[in-house]
Steps between C-alpha positions, in 0.01 A plus 500: 500500500606681823639851501848367597478248227421767252792706617733205471374436149558868410845489656581188296388669183708813571808278561435310168460831315827637661679186374364557147609857507854408621520244218385760243763740643769237442393452140477878429777651293395852601674595824226751598218256433690233707535738787135596481389140501728415796367796696145393437583137597665627820190704593275210442718270712505752788127535478458124503721465806317776679170329442652168613613660830154647551337156439738346760408749765132458426491122534327332788755305705238230575 
């Protein structure tokens, strides 16, 4: 697998994990736990987006 393909796969995994964390936050009855899960999900989503932008810039236009 190419490096950009690996990065896309990693980004996809991070987005999936962020979705799982958001779902867990919605199910949580503890407000502090819910906030912690949402914060972690947000950080993963941001990291995923950053890697996605880096992949886009590194792609060969040919």
